[in-house]
Short mmCIF file of the C-alpha atoms (twelve columns), coordinates in Angstrom:
data_MODEL
# 
_entry.id   MODEL 
# 
loop_
_atom_site.group_PDB 
_atom_site.id 
_atom_site.type_symbol 
_atom_site.label_atom_id 
_atom_site.label_alt_id 
_atom_site.label_comp_id 
_atom_site.label_asym_id 
_atom_site.label_seq_id 
_atom_site.Cartn_x 
_atom_site.Cartn_y 
_atom_site.Cartn_z 
_atom_site.pdbx_PDB_model_num 
ATOM 1   C CA . MET A 1   -35.048 35.771  54.851 1 
ATOM 2   C CA . PRO A 2   -32.843 37.416  52.374 1 
ATOM 3   C CA . SER A 3   -34.672 39.428  50.057 1 
ATOM 4   C CA . GLY A 4   -35.973 38.146  46.469 1 
ATOM 5   C CA . LEU A 5   -36.523 34.743  48.136 1 
ATOM 6   C CA . PRO A 6   -39.505 32.496  48.509 1 
ATOM 7   C CA . THR A 7   -41.799 33.642  52.009 1 
ATOM 8   C CA . LYS A 8   -44.642 31.155  52.310 1 
ATOM 9   C CA . THR A 9   -44.222 27.576  50.434 1 
ATOM 10  C CA . LYS A 10  -47.517 25.177  49.911 1 
ATOM 11  C CA . ARG A 11  -47.988 22.002  51.476 1 
ATOM 12  C CA . TRP A 12  -49.624 18.740  51.602 1 
ATOM 13  C CA . VAL A 13  -50.603 18.548  55.519 1 
ATOM 14  C CA . LEU A 14  -51.997 15.322  57.240 1 
ATOM 15  C CA . THR A 15  -54.454 16.725  58.770 1 
ATOM 16  C CA . LYS A 16  -55.968 13.693  60.851 1 
ATOM 17  C CA . VAL A 17  -53.892 10.588  60.951 1 
ATOM 18  C CA . GLY A 18  -56.562 7.716   59.363 1 
ATOM 19  C CA . SER A 19  -56.640 8.236   55.790 1 
ATOM 20  C CA . TYR A 20  -54.562 10.045  53.013 1 
ATOM 21  C CA . LYS A 21  -57.762 11.445  52.186 1 
ATOM 22  C CA . ASN A 22  -57.745 13.700  54.694 1 
ATOM 23  C CA . LEU A 23  -54.439 15.748  53.337 1 
ATOM 24  C CA . LYS A 24  -54.742 19.078  52.695 1 
ATOM 25  C CA . LEU A 25  -52.994 21.701  50.438 1 
ATOM 26  C CA . GLU A 26  -51.945 24.733  52.723 1 
ATOM 27  C CA . GLU A 27  -49.980 27.802  52.613 1 
ATOM 28  C CA . ALA A 28  -47.253 28.910  55.788 1 
ATOM 29  C CA . ILE A 29  -44.557 31.134  56.462 1 
ATOM 30  C CA . ILE A 30  -40.802 29.730  55.300 1 
ATOM 31  C CA . PRO A 31  -39.605 30.390  58.762 1 
ATOM 32  C CA . GLY A 32  -36.223 32.243  58.391 1 
ATOM 33  C CA . ILE A 33  -33.160 29.597  58.298 1 
ATOM 34  C CA . HIS A 34  -30.827 29.012  61.008 1 
ATOM 35  C CA . ALA A 35  -26.871 28.954  60.156 1 
ATOM 36  C CA . SER A 36  -26.459 25.170  59.467 1 
ATOM 37  C CA . ASP A 37  -29.207 24.936  57.271 1 
ATOM 38  C CA . VAL A 38  -29.563 25.193  53.482 1 
ATOM 39  C CA . LEU A 39  -33.006 26.449  51.890 1 
ATOM 40  C CA . VAL A 40  -34.434 24.068  49.467 1 
ATOM 41  C CA . LYS A 41  -37.085 24.436  46.367 1 
ATOM 42  C CA . VAL A 42  -38.492 20.701  45.997 1 
ATOM 43  C CA . HIS A 43  -38.885 19.853  41.933 1 
ATOM 44  C CA . ALA A 44  -40.257 16.346  42.686 1 
ATOM 45  C CA . VAL A 45  -41.173 13.818  45.387 1 
ATOM 46  C CA . SER A 46  -41.856 10.028  45.074 1 
ATOM 47  C CA . LEU A 47  -43.954 7.808   47.022 1 
ATOM 48  C CA . GLN A 48  -43.330 5.252   49.614 1 
ATOM 49  C CA . TYR A 49  -46.009 2.222   51.205 1 
ATOM 50  C CA . ARG A 50  -44.854 3.971   54.342 1 
ATOM 51  C CA . ASP A 51  -46.135 7.052   53.040 1 
ATOM 52  C CA . TYR A 52  -49.753 5.497   53.306 1 
ATOM 53  C CA . ALA A 53  -49.219 2.918   55.835 1 
ATOM 54  C CA . MET A 54  -48.489 6.541   58.641 1 
ATOM 55  C CA . ALA A 55  -51.652 7.939   56.526 1 
ATOM 56  C CA . SER A 56  -53.567 5.180   56.998 1 
ATOM 57  C CA . GLY A 57  -52.457 5.073   60.820 1 
ATOM 58  C CA . THR A 58  -50.878 1.474   60.050 1 
ATOM 59  C CA . TYR A 59  -47.588 2.780   60.653 1 
ATOM 60  C CA . SER A 60  -47.878 4.501   64.009 1 
ATOM 61  C CA . VAL A 61  -45.562 6.724   63.684 1 
ATOM 62  C CA . GLY A 62  -46.846 9.652   62.331 1 
ATOM 63  C CA . HIS A 63  -49.148 12.448  63.638 1 
ATOM 64  C CA . ASP A 64  -52.096 15.116  63.360 1 
ATOM 65  C CA . GLY A 65  -50.722 18.244  61.387 1 
ATOM 66  C CA . VAL A 66  -47.522 17.137  59.619 1 
ATOM 67  C CA . VAL A 67  -46.189 17.378  55.804 1 
ATOM 68  C CA . VAL A 68  -45.798 13.801  54.261 1 
ATOM 69  C CA . CYS A 69  -43.578 11.962  52.495 1 
ATOM 70  C CA . SER A 70  -39.574 11.460  52.476 1 
ATOM 71  C CA . ASP A 71  -38.150 11.167  49.716 1 
ATOM 72  C CA . MET A 72  -37.156 14.103  47.247 1 
ATOM 73  C CA . ALA A 73  -34.697 16.116  45.630 1 
ATOM 74  C CA . GLY A 74  -34.799 19.715  44.614 1 
ATOM 75  C CA . GLU A 75  -32.108 22.835  44.190 1 
ATOM 76  C CA . VAL A 76  -30.690 24.842  46.641 1 
ATOM 77  C CA . ILE A 77  -31.744 28.569  46.944 1 
ATOM 78  C CA . ALA A 78  -30.305 30.080  49.991 1 
ATOM 79  C CA . LEU A 79  -27.710 29.365  52.372 1 
ATOM 80  C CA . GLY A 80  -27.117 29.666  55.972 1 
ATOM 81  C CA . GLY A 81  -24.144 31.953  57.346 1 
ATOM 82  C CA . GLY A 82  -22.484 28.810  58.552 1 
ATOM 83  C CA . VAL A 83  -22.548 26.489  55.643 1 
ATOM 84  C CA . LYS A 84  -19.498 26.072  53.777 1 
ATOM 85  C CA . ASP A 85  -20.487 22.634  51.604 1 
ATOM 86  C CA . TRP A 86  -22.948 23.565  49.439 1 
ATOM 87  C CA . LYS A 87  -23.596 26.705  47.225 1 
ATOM 88  C CA . VAL A 88  -27.060 28.274  45.433 1 
ATOM 89  C CA . GLY A 89  -27.627 25.998  41.949 1 
ATOM 90  C CA . ASP A 90  -26.811 22.939  44.108 1 
ATOM 91  C CA . ARG A 91  -29.183 19.352  42.997 1 
ATOM 92  C CA . VAL A 92  -29.941 17.859  46.320 1 
ATOM 93  C CA . CYS A 93  -31.942 14.839  47.886 1 
ATOM 94  C CA . SER A 94  -31.740 15.095  51.929 1 
ATOM 95  C CA . ASN A 95  -31.252 11.797  54.128 1 
ATOM 96  C CA . PHE A 96  -34.097 10.268  55.032 1 
ATOM 97  C CA . LEU A 97  -33.367 10.517  58.805 1 
ATOM 98  C CA . THR A 98  -31.433 14.433  58.012 1 
ATOM 99  C CA . ASP A 99  -29.279 13.499  61.408 1 
ATOM 100 C CA . HIS A 100 -28.751 9.689   60.350 1 
ATOM 101 C CA . LEU A 101 -24.889 10.498  59.242 1 
ATOM 102 C CA . HIS A 102 -23.137 7.355   59.946 1 
ATOM 103 C CA . GLY A 103 -23.039 4.295   62.120 1 
ATOM 104 C CA . ASP A 104 -26.058 2.654   64.156 1 
ATOM 105 C CA . THR A 105 -28.576 4.835   64.643 1 
ATOM 106 C CA . ASN A 106 -30.380 5.805   68.286 1 
ATOM 107 C CA . ALA A 107 -34.060 6.936   69.148 1 
ATOM 108 C CA . ASP A 108 -32.980 10.877  68.935 1 
ATOM 109 C CA . ILE A 109 -32.071 10.098  65.141 1 
ATOM 110 C CA . ILE A 110 -34.879 8.128   64.876 1 
ATOM 111 C CA . ALA A 111 -36.947 11.232  65.572 1 
ATOM 112 C CA . THR A 112 -35.499 13.088  62.773 1 
ATOM 113 C CA . SER A 113 -37.422 10.641  59.830 1 
ATOM 114 C CA . LEU A 114 -38.990 12.842  57.436 1 
ATOM 115 C CA . GLY A 115 -42.293 12.930  57.509 1 
ATOM 116 C CA . ALA A 116 -43.898 11.248  60.384 1 
ATOM 117 C CA . GLN A 117 -41.830 12.569  63.645 1 
ATOM 118 C CA . CYS A 118 -40.527 15.608  61.703 1 
ATOM 119 C CA . ASP A 119 -42.556 17.470  58.649 1 
ATOM 120 C CA . GLY A 120 -41.765 15.895  55.408 1 
ATOM 121 C CA . VAL A 121 -40.959 17.300  51.546 1 
ATOM 122 C CA . LEU A 122 -44.199 17.640  49.805 1 
ATOM 123 C CA . THR A 123 -44.039 21.240  50.004 1 
ATOM 124 C CA . GLN A 124 -42.610 23.781  47.155 1 
ATOM 125 C CA . TYR A 125 -40.016 24.882  49.769 1 
ATOM 126 C CA . ARG A 126 -37.923 23.381  53.103 1 
ATOM 127 C CA . ALA A 127 -35.415 24.199  55.063 1 
ATOM 128 C CA . PHE A 128 -32.373 20.944  55.626 1 
ATOM 129 C CA . PRO A 129 -29.740 20.540  58.134 1 
ATOM 130 C CA . ALA A 130 -26.707 21.438  55.572 1 
ATOM 131 C CA . HIS A 131 -25.183 17.654  56.662 1 
ATOM 132 C CA . ALA A 132 -28.354 15.820  55.503 1 
ATOM 133 C CA . LEU A 133 -27.909 17.010  51.907 1 
ATOM 134 C CA . VAL A 134 -26.464 14.866  49.136 1 
ATOM 135 C CA . ALA A 135 -25.641 15.704  45.470 1 
ATOM 136 C CA . ILE A 136 -28.280 14.478  42.856 1 
ATOM 137 C CA . PRO A 137 -25.920 11.581  40.681 1 
ATOM 138 C CA . ALA A 138 -24.894 14.024  37.410 1 
ATOM 139 C CA . GLY A 139 -27.405 13.180  34.882 1 
ATOM 140 C CA . TYR A 140 -30.178 12.004  36.569 1 
ATOM 141 C CA . SER A 141 -33.421 14.308  36.307 1 
ATOM 142 C CA . TYR A 142 -34.970 15.449  39.612 1 
ATOM 143 C CA . LYS A 143 -37.544 13.335  39.138 1 
ATOM 144 C CA . GLU A 144 -35.663 10.402  39.226 1 
ATOM 145 C CA . ALA A 145 -33.102 10.505  41.731 1 
ATOM 146 C CA . SER A 146 -36.057 11.464  44.220 1 
ATOM 147 C CA . THR A 147 -36.689 7.717   43.904 1 
ATOM 148 C CA . LEU A 148 -33.377 7.719   45.839 1 
ATOM 149 C CA . PRO A 149 -33.260 8.189   49.310 1 
ATOM 150 C CA . CYS A 150 -35.549 5.282   51.105 1 
ATOM 151 C CA . ALA A 151 -36.064 2.380   48.388 1 
ATOM 152 C CA . ALA A 152 -32.436 2.571   46.918 1 
ATOM 153 C CA . LEU A 153 -30.611 3.655   49.306 1 
ATOM 154 C CA . THR A 154 -32.183 0.939   52.117 1 
ATOM 155 C CA . ALA A 155 -31.686 -1.964  49.237 1 
ATOM 156 C CA . TYR A 156 -27.710 -0.580  49.306 1 
ATOM 157 C CA . SER A 157 -27.580 -0.297  52.871 1 
ATOM 158 C CA . ALA A 158 -28.892 -4.271  53.264 1 
ATOM 159 C CA . PHE A 159 -26.768 -5.506  50.757 1 
ATOM 160 C CA . HIS A 160 -23.925 -3.750  52.327 1 
ATOM 161 C CA . GLY A 161 -24.659 -4.576  55.658 1 
ATOM 162 C CA . PRO A 162 -22.792 -6.724  57.986 1 
ATOM 163 C CA . VAL A 163 -22.756 -9.847  55.253 1 
ATOM 164 C CA . PRO A 164 -21.848 -7.940  51.921 1 
ATOM 165 C CA . ILE A 165 -23.508 -9.035  49.062 1 
ATOM 166 C CA . LYS A 166 -20.542 -10.646 46.449 1 
ATOM 167 C CA . ALA A 167 -20.312 -11.924 42.809 1 
ATOM 168 C CA . GLY A 168 -21.714 -15.103 42.751 1 
ATOM 169 C CA . ASP A 169 -24.314 -14.999 45.701 1 
ATOM 170 C CA . CYS A 170 -27.967 -16.037 44.775 1 
ATOM 171 C CA . VAL A 171 -30.500 -13.346 45.910 1 
ATOM 172 C CA . LEU A 172 -34.363 -13.552 46.423 1 
ATOM 173 C CA . VAL A 173 -36.057 -9.957  45.791 1 
ATOM 174 C CA . LEU A 174 -39.802 -10.042 47.174 1 
ATOM 175 C CA . GLY A 175 -42.269 -8.407  45.487 1 
ATOM 176 C CA . THR A 176 -42.641 -6.085  42.136 1 
ATOM 177 C CA . GLY A 177 -43.260 -2.711  44.403 1 
ATOM 178 C CA . GLY A 178 -40.897 0.344   45.441 1 
ATOM 179 C CA . VAL A 179 -38.760 -1.686  48.041 1 
ATOM 180 C CA . SER A 180 -38.208 -4.770  46.064 1 
ATOM 181 C CA . LEU A 181 -38.118 -3.168  42.878 1 
ATOM 182 C CA . LEU A 182 -36.581 0.242   43.932 1 
ATOM 183 C CA . GLY A 183 -37.384 1.826   40.705 1 
ATOM 184 C CA . ARG A 184 -35.564 -1.699  39.726 1 
ATOM 185 C CA . PHE A 185 -32.660 -0.945  42.212 1 
ATOM 186 C CA . GLY A 186 -32.784 -4.023  44.453 1 
ATOM 187 C CA . LEU A 187 -32.560 -6.191  41.351 1 
ATOM 188 C CA . GLN A 188 -29.423 -3.556  40.140 1 
ATOM 189 C CA . ILE A 189 -27.690 -3.336  42.823 1 
ATOM 190 C CA . ALA A 190 -27.923 -7.335  42.636 1 
ATOM 191 C CA . VAL A 191 -26.459 -7.206  39.657 1 
ATOM 192 C CA . ALA A 192 -24.275 -4.980  39.152 1 
ATOM 193 C CA . SER A 193 -22.422 -7.061  42.484 1 
ATOM 194 C CA . GLY A 194 -21.976 -9.988  40.271 1 
ATOM 195 C CA . ALA A 195 -25.359 -11.886 42.170 1 
ATOM 196 C CA . CYS A 196 -27.566 -14.205 40.447 1 
ATOM 197 C CA . VAL A 197 -31.434 -12.814 41.296 1 
ATOM 198 C CA . ILE A 198 -34.610 -14.593 41.762 1 
ATOM 199 C CA . ALA A 199 -37.398 -12.773 41.835 1 
ATOM 200 C CA . THR A 200 -41.092 -13.055 42.977 1 
ATOM 201 C CA . SER A 201 -44.341 -11.050 41.770 1 
ATOM 202 C CA . SER A 202 -48.240 -12.257 41.664 1 
ATOM 203 C CA . SER A 203 -48.263 -10.751 37.798 1 
ATOM 204 C CA . ASP A 204 -46.422 -11.947 35.592 1 
ATOM 205 C CA . GLU A 205 -45.948 -9.222  32.741 1 
ATOM 206 C CA . LYS A 206 -44.595 -7.453  36.147 1 
ATOM 207 C CA . LEU A 207 -42.045 -10.919 35.720 1 
ATOM 208 C CA . LYS A 208 -41.265 -10.220 32.245 1 
ATOM 209 C CA . VAL A 209 -39.990 -6.679  33.568 1 
ATOM 210 C CA . MET A 210 -37.545 -7.904  36.364 1 
ATOM 211 C CA . THR A 211 -36.422 -10.199 33.411 1 
ATOM 212 C CA . LYS A 212 -35.773 -7.743  30.877 1 
ATOM 213 C CA . HIS A 213 -33.490 -5.857  34.340 1 
ATOM 214 C CA . GLY A 214 -31.638 -8.997  34.879 1 
ATOM 215 C CA . ALA A 215 -33.590 -10.959 37.012 1 
ATOM 216 C CA . LYS A 216 -32.488 -14.470 35.797 1 
ATOM 217 C CA . HIS A 217 -35.463 -16.793 37.581 1 
ATOM 218 C CA . THR A 218 -38.875 -15.334 38.221 1 
ATOM 219 C CA . ILE A 219 -42.061 -17.076 40.213 1 
ATOM 220 C CA . ASN A 220 -45.466 -15.711 40.403 1 
ATOM 221 C CA . TYR A 221 -46.738 -16.125 44.322 1 
ATOM 222 C CA . LYS A 222 -50.082 -16.397 43.011 1 
ATOM 223 C CA . LYS A 223 -49.377 -19.689 40.766 1 
ATOM 224 C CA . THR A 224 -47.097 -20.799 43.430 1 
ATOM 225 C CA . PRO A 225 -47.678 -19.929 46.990 1 
ATOM 226 C CA . GLU A 226 -45.612 -22.441 48.318 1 
ATOM 227 C CA . TRP A 227 -42.559 -20.198 46.880 1 
ATOM 228 C CA . HIS A 228 -39.831 -21.065 48.806 1 
ATOM 229 C CA . GLN A 229 -39.986 -24.717 47.783 1 
ATOM 230 C CA . GLU A 230 -39.239 -23.631 44.245 1 
ATOM 231 C CA . VAL A 231 -36.273 -21.666 45.329 1 
ATOM 232 C CA . MET A 232 -35.088 -24.014 46.772 1 
ATOM 233 C CA . LYS A 233 -35.185 -26.184 43.015 1 
ATOM 234 C CA . LEU A 234 -33.702 -23.658 41.081 1 
ATOM 235 C CA . THR A 235 -30.809 -23.642 43.843 1 
ATOM 236 C CA . ASN A 236 -30.300 -27.242 44.162 1 
ATOM 237 C CA . GLY A 237 -31.359 -27.280 47.471 1 
ATOM 238 C CA . ARG A 238 -28.852 -25.175 48.559 1 
ATOM 239 C CA . GLY A 239 -30.875 -22.018 49.380 1 
ATOM 240 C CA . VAL A 240 -30.139 -17.762 48.594 1 
ATOM 241 C CA . ASP A 241 -27.312 -16.324 49.964 1 
ATOM 242 C CA . HIS A 242 -29.300 -13.146 50.570 1 
ATOM 243 C CA . VAL A 243 -33.208 -12.220 50.869 1 
ATOM 244 C CA . ILE A 244 -34.605 -8.984  50.094 1 
ATOM 245 C CA . GLU A 245 -37.561 -9.170  52.802 1 
ATOM 246 C CA . VAL A 246 -40.869 -6.904  52.615 1 
ATOM 247 C CA . GLY A 247 -43.693 -8.440  53.385 1 
ATOM 248 C CA . GLY A 248 -42.988 -8.897  56.875 1 
ATOM 249 C CA . GLN A 249 -45.067 -11.676 58.884 1 
ATOM 250 C CA . GLY A 250 -47.002 -12.717 55.686 1 
ATOM 251 C CA . THR A 251 -43.785 -13.813 54.228 1 
ATOM 252 C CA . LEU A 252 -41.439 -14.208 56.689 1 
ATOM 253 C CA . ALA A 253 -41.038 -18.221 57.310 1 
ATOM 254 C CA . ARG A 254 -41.341 -18.474 53.896 1 
ATOM 255 C CA . SER A 255 -38.295 -16.483 53.391 1 
ATOM 256 C CA . VAL A 256 -36.007 -18.103 56.216 1 
ATOM 257 C CA . ALA A 257 -37.423 -21.784 54.450 1 
ATOM 258 C CA . SER A 258 -36.095 -20.134 51.294 1 
ATOM 259 C CA . ALA A 259 -32.314 -19.012 53.177 1 
ATOM 260 C CA . ARG A 260 -29.310 -21.200 52.756 1 
ATOM 261 C CA . ILE A 261 -27.624 -22.425 55.941 1 
ATOM 262 C CA . GLY A 262 -25.474 -18.693 57.324 1 
ATOM 263 C CA . GLY A 263 -27.530 -16.769 55.157 1 
ATOM 264 C CA . SER A 264 -28.806 -13.411 55.284 1 
ATOM 265 C CA . ILE A 265 -32.371 -11.936 55.428 1 
ATOM 266 C CA . HIS A 266 -32.960 -8.369  54.928 1 
ATOM 267 C CA . VAL A 267 -36.545 -7.481  56.778 1 
ATOM 268 C CA . ILE A 268 -37.322 -3.944  54.778 1 
ATOM 269 C CA . GLY A 269 -40.956 -3.939  54.932 1 
ATOM 270 C CA . PHE A 270 -44.637 -5.472  56.600 1 
ATOM 271 C CA . ILE A 271 -47.026 -5.471  53.293 1 
ATOM 272 C CA . SER A 272 -48.341 -8.711  53.362 1 
ATOM 273 C CA . SER A 273 -51.682 -8.987  55.237 1 
ATOM 274 C CA . ASP A 274 -51.347 -13.126 54.798 1 
ATOM 275 C CA . PRO A 275 -51.154 -14.804 57.830 1 
ATOM 276 C CA . LYS A 276 -50.349 -17.546 57.109 1 
ATOM 277 C CA . GLU A 277 -46.974 -19.045 57.822 1 
ATOM 278 C CA . VAL A 278 -44.728 -22.093 57.444 1 
ATOM 279 C CA . GLY A 279 -42.643 -24.510 59.070 1 
ATOM 280 C CA . ASP A 280 -40.735 -22.959 62.669 1 
ATOM 281 C CA . LEU A 281 -39.320 -19.403 62.305 1 
ATOM 282 C CA . VAL A 282 -37.343 -20.002 65.882 1 
ATOM 283 C CA . TYR A 283 -36.614 -23.475 64.974 1 
ATOM 284 C CA . ASP A 284 -35.447 -22.921 61.566 1 
ATOM 285 C CA . THR A 285 -33.544 -19.364 61.932 1 
ATOM 286 C CA . ILE A 286 -31.207 -21.247 64.705 1 
ATOM 287 C CA . MET A 287 -30.572 -24.587 62.912 1 
ATOM 288 C CA . LYS A 288 -29.991 -22.656 59.800 1 
ATOM 289 C CA . SER A 289 -27.682 -19.946 61.652 1 
ATOM 290 C CA . LEU A 290 -29.592 -17.655 59.662 1 
ATOM 291 C CA . ASN A 291 -28.543 -13.588 59.951 1 
ATOM 292 C CA . ILE A 292 -31.497 -11.597 60.247 1 
ATOM 293 C CA . HIS A 293 -31.087 -8.069  59.456 1 
ATOM 294 C CA . GLY A 294 -33.803 -5.046  60.576 1 
ATOM 295 C CA . VAL A 295 -32.828 -2.358  57.846 1 
ATOM 296 C CA . TYR A 296 -34.150 1.221   58.548 1 
ATOM 297 C CA . ILE A 297 -33.011 2.914   55.510 1 
ATOM 298 C CA . GLY A 298 -28.945 4.421   55.681 1 
ATOM 299 C CA . SER A 299 -26.846 6.974   56.866 1 
ATOM 300 C CA . VAL A 300 -25.982 10.046  54.482 1 
ATOM 301 C CA . ALA A 301 -22.126 8.612   54.646 1 
ATOM 302 C CA . GLN A 302 -24.105 5.305   52.369 1 
ATOM 303 C CA . PHE A 303 -26.055 7.723   50.776 1 
ATOM 304 C CA . ARG A 304 -22.942 9.008   49.129 1 
ATOM 305 C CA . ASP A 305 -21.330 5.774   48.732 1 
ATOM 306 C CA . MET A 306 -24.733 4.462   46.345 1 
ATOM 307 C CA . ASN A 307 -24.541 7.157   44.553 1 
ATOM 308 C CA . ARG A 308 -21.024 6.322   43.554 1 
ATOM 309 C CA . MET A 309 -21.956 3.355   42.637 1 
ATOM 310 C CA . ILE A 310 -24.930 4.701   40.512 1 
ATOM 311 C CA . GLU A 311 -22.781 7.123   38.551 1 
ATOM 312 C CA . ALA A 312 -20.223 4.028   37.992 1 
ATOM 313 C CA . ASN A 313 -23.219 2.352   36.431 1 
ATOM 314 C CA . ARG A 314 -24.881 4.566   34.639 1 
ATOM 315 C CA . GLU A 315 -26.320 3.106   32.336 1 
ATOM 316 C CA . THR A 316 -27.784 0.621   33.940 1 
ATOM 317 C CA . MET A 317 -28.953 1.756   37.107 1 
ATOM 318 C CA . ARG A 318 -31.877 4.085   36.319 1 
ATOM 319 C CA . PRO A 319 -35.195 4.067   38.294 1 
ATOM 320 C CA . VAL A 320 -38.307 3.622   36.471 1 
ATOM 321 C CA . ILE A 321 -41.262 5.536   36.668 1 
ATOM 322 C CA . ASP A 322 -44.364 4.042   36.930 1 
ATOM 323 C CA . LYS A 323 -46.312 7.597   36.840 1 
ATOM 324 C CA . THR A 324 -45.862 11.100  38.120 1 
ATOM 325 C CA . PHE A 325 -48.158 13.516  39.143 1 
ATOM 326 C CA . LYS A 326 -49.130 17.272  39.540 1 
ATOM 327 C CA . PHE A 327 -48.295 18.396  43.151 1 
ATOM 328 C CA . GLU A 328 -52.053 19.507  42.922 1 
ATOM 329 C CA . ASP A 329 -52.968 16.011  42.657 1 
ATOM 330 C CA . ALA A 330 -51.458 14.916  45.260 1 
ATOM 331 C CA . LEU A 331 -54.195 12.476  46.583 1 
ATOM 332 C CA . SER A 332 -54.110 11.202  43.134 1 
ATOM 333 C CA . ALA A 333 -50.628 9.858   43.337 1 
ATOM 334 C CA . TYR A 334 -52.106 7.916   46.781 1 
ATOM 335 C CA . ALA A 335 -54.868 6.074   45.645 1 
ATOM 336 C CA . HIS A 336 -52.790 5.341   42.510 1 
ATOM 337 C CA . LEU A 337 -50.165 3.743   45.449 1 
ATOM 338 C CA . GLU A 338 -53.653 2.374   47.266 1 
ATOM 339 C CA . SER A 339 -54.030 0.176   43.705 1 
ATOM 340 C CA . GLN A 340 -51.022 -1.391  43.892 1 
ATOM 341 C CA . LYS A 341 -51.182 -1.545  40.028 1 
ATOM 342 C CA . HIS A 342 -47.691 0.167   39.465 1 
ATOM 343 C CA . VAL A 343 -44.799 -1.314  38.649 1 
ATOM 344 C CA . GLY A 344 -41.439 0.947   39.520 1 
ATOM 345 C CA . LYS A 345 -42.023 4.858   41.832 1 
ATOM 346 C CA . ILE A 346 -44.716 6.723   41.573 1 
ATOM 347 C CA . CYS A 347 -43.874 10.486  41.537 1 
ATOM 348 C CA . ILE A 348 -45.236 14.044  42.712 1 
ATOM 349 C CA . ALA A 349 -43.443 17.076  40.072 1 
ATOM 350 C CA . VAL A 350 -43.538 20.026  42.685 1 
ATOM 351 C CA . VAL A 351 -41.952 22.175  39.675 1 
ATOM 352 C CA . PRO A 352 -43.993 21.078  37.095 1 
ATOM 353 C CA . GLU A 353 -42.543 19.211  34.460 1 
# 
């Protein structure tokens, strides 16, 4: 490590899978960087439901001793000898899968997921492969940029997958948490593409926020448990072109019932614990000729494309931060995530604001 650079980092480690309360702040030596690596000073981290599920053991990809979290924004402070595309002082995010550069993934690429298979980003300093980094959109703070790697890119990848979104489409966005809201990105990407958005939530207050940010129709699924029927009414019996499906087993059948013939359902999450289903999932999928699209974040190439879209719509495509916690208060940030009271993203300021 060149002189003048930090030699140690504080980081949050999951000592034992089973609860986020097993997170521990520890100090570690920063290893020397390889020729193709970039050393980054992490400024901000944002939380995902995955972070909570991985720590709890309900998302079985993590392991004892892993450094947690996948989404960060920071500043380049040192370069490996072979790095040509970055310079000290550049503001960057890392892709969620550090080796997913473009196209499809494979087992080796999936094994590079941050905060689970590989050590994550809730640390003061971390080395990344130079090829995993993307420049932060102009005008974004570190905190805003930290919301992009999972939530925003997942929505972008869904809408620009096998059946791309287009003007005039109707989109159903489930829930108002990180992926659906994406700091409003699921909504914002659809609106920026000229689509009509139907949003669901269990909270009328959260739905007011969705309306403010461009949703044309809203449904409170607590008051309207058969919300798929309401979606069909709103679309005059046609159904929606795209569904951002975050519930999983508890909501997938209703999403299928909400889609038009030939529509696309982008399966992103598994947060619903409701076992109740409607209809015949397999039969309905066949009869509607649906495209069921599993979305595992996105590639570096898609990240760069998304950032160009953000910069072209910078006045309207801004993440909304629900609450920011200090680095030392990471456990409180996880507790707030567990409460599911947030609207927008939960962030941790690694560098004090």
